[in-house]
C-alpha positions as CSV (number, residue, x, y, z in Angstrom):
1,M,54.1,-15.4,-1.1
2,T,52.2,-16.0,2.1
3,H,49.4,-18.0,3.6
4,G,47.6,-14.8,4.3
5,G,47.9,-14.6,8.0
6,L,47.3,-11.2,9.7
7,L,50.9,-10.4,10.5
8,S,52.2,-11.1,7.0
9,T,49.5,-9.1,5.4
10,Q,50.1,-6.2,7.8
11,E,53.8,-6.3,7.1
12,A,53.3,-6.3,3.4
13,L,50.9,-3.4,3.5
14,N,53.2,-1.4,5.8
15,R,56.2,-1.9,3.5
16,G,54.2,-1.4,0.3
17,V,55.0,-4.9,-1.0
18,P,52.4,-6.8,-3.1
19,I,51.5,-10.3,-2.0
20,V,50.5,-13.6,-3.5
21,G,48.4,-15.5,-0.9
22,I,47.4,-19.1,-0.6
23,P,45.0,-19.1,2.4
24,V,44.9,-22.4,4.4
25,F,42.6,-21.8,7.4
26,A,41.2,-19.4,10.0
27,D,41.4,-15.7,9.2
28,Q,43.6,-16.1,6.1
29,T,40.8,-16.3,3.5
30,G,39.4,-13.0,4.8
31,N,42.8,-11.3,5.0
32,M,43.6,-12.2,1.4
33,A,40.1,-11.1,0.3
34,W,40.9,-7.7,1.9
35,A,44.3,-7.6,0.3
36,Q,42.9,-8.3,-3.1
37,S,40.0,-5.9,-2.8
38,A,42.4,-3.2,-1.5
39,G,44.7,-3.8,-4.5
40,Y,47.8,-5.1,-2.9
41,G,47.4,-8.8,-3.3
42,V,46.4,-11.8,-5.5
43,T,44.7,-14.9,-4.0
44,L,45.2,-18.4,-5.2
45,S,43.1,-21.4,-4.1
46,L,44.9,-24.0,-2.1
47,H,42.8,-26.7,-3.8
48,N,43.6,-25.5,-7.3
49,I,47.4,-24.7,-7.4
50,T,49.1,-25.3,-10.7
51,K,52.4,-24.2,-12.2
52,D,50.4,-21.9,-14.5
53,S,48.4,-20.3,-11.7
54,V,51.5,-19.5,-9.6
55,S,53.3,-18.2,-12.6
56,W,50.4,-16.0,-13.5
57,A,50.0,-14.6,-10.0
58,L,53.7,-13.8,-9.6
59,K,53.8,-12.2,-13.0
60,E,50.7,-10.2,-12.2
61,V,52.1,-8.6,-9.0
62,L,55.6,-8.1,-10.4
63,E,54.7,-6.6,-13.8
64,N,51.3,-4.9,-13.3
65,D,51.8,-1.3,-12.2
66,R,48.5,-1.5,-10.2
67,Y,50.5,-3.3,-7.5
């Protein structure tokens, strides 16, 4: 899980690790949009975090072969 900063998204991509991102400010929203469209991340909204949404996102990246 990450806030979606440039360094953490680059590290995840370099190591082939899927990410769940919760962008907070600056470039993070764009970085997570790129990660999601490129197929190596799932984005959650900071303003709509629930136990169910976090559980879904983690299950998605851990169990879906797409990631």
